[in-house]
C-alpha positions as CSV (number, residue, x, y, z in Angstrom):
1,M,172.1,189.6,262.3
2,K,175.9,189.7,263.4
3,S,175.5,193.1,264.9
4,K,172.4,191.6,267.0
5,N,174.7,188.9,267.9
6,K,177.6,191.2,268.7
7,K,175.4,193.4,271.0
8,S,174.1,190.0,272.7
9,L,177.6,189.1,273.5
10,Q,178.4,192.5,274.8
11,L,175.4,192.7,277.2
12,I,176.4,188.9,278.3
13,N,179.9,190.2,279.0
14,K,178.5,193.2,281.1
15,I,176.5,190.8,283.1
16,Q,179.1,188.5,283.6
17,K,181.3,191.1,285.3
18,I,178.6,192.7,287.4
19,R,177.4,189.1,288.5
20,S,181.3,188.1,289.6
21,K,181.5,191.3,291.6
22,N,178.2,190.5,293.0
23,N,179.0,186.8,293.9
24,V,181.8,188.1,296.0
25,N,179.8,190.2,298.0
26,W,177.3,187.4,298.2
27,M,179.9,185.1,299.6
28,N,180.9,187.6,302.0
29,I,177.4,187.9,303.3
30,L,177.6,184.0,303.6
31,R,180.6,183.9,305.6
32,L,179.3,186.4,307.9
33,G,176.0,184.7,308.2
34,F,177.9,181.6,309.3
35,K,180.0,183.3,311.6
36,H,177.2,184.8,313.9
37,D,174.3,182.5,313.3
38,P,175.4,179.1,311.5
39,K,172.1,177.6,312.3
40,A,169.8,180.5,310.8
41,A,172.6,181.0,307.9
42,S,172.2,177.0,307.2
43,K,168.3,177.0,307.0
44,I,168.5,180.1,304.6
45,M,171.2,178.5,302.5
46,Y,168.7,175.6,302.3
47,N,165.9,177.8,301.2
48,I,167.9,179.2,298.5
49,Y,168.9,175.8,297.6
50,I,165.3,174.7,297.1
51,D,164.3,177.9,295.1
52,D,167.7,177.4,292.8
53,Q,166.2,173.8,292.1
54,R,163.0,175.3,291.2
55,I,164.3,178.2,288.8
56,S,166.5,175.2,287.2
57,K,163.6,173.2,286.2
58,L,162.0,176.2,284.7
59,V,164.9,176.9,282.7
60,K,164.7,173.4,281.5
61,E,161.3,173.7,280.4
62,L,162.0,176.8,278.6
63,Y,165.0,175.3,276.7
64,K,162.7,172.4,276.0
65,I,159.8,175.1,274.6
66,S,162.3,177.1,272.5
67,R,164.2,174.2,271.0
């Protein structure tokens, strides 16, 4: 059981490293978008926000099911 937990934590750490690099890239694209076309970038951000809310609701459902 411990080895599964250890392996899970190692994978989570790897994901975290990749996501942190990807988040920097994502923010750079966001800055570029707002610099060149703020109105379009704002609309895209709003759509991302709406989708993130939908994902959060699904995660809450998943959490409730697996408790």
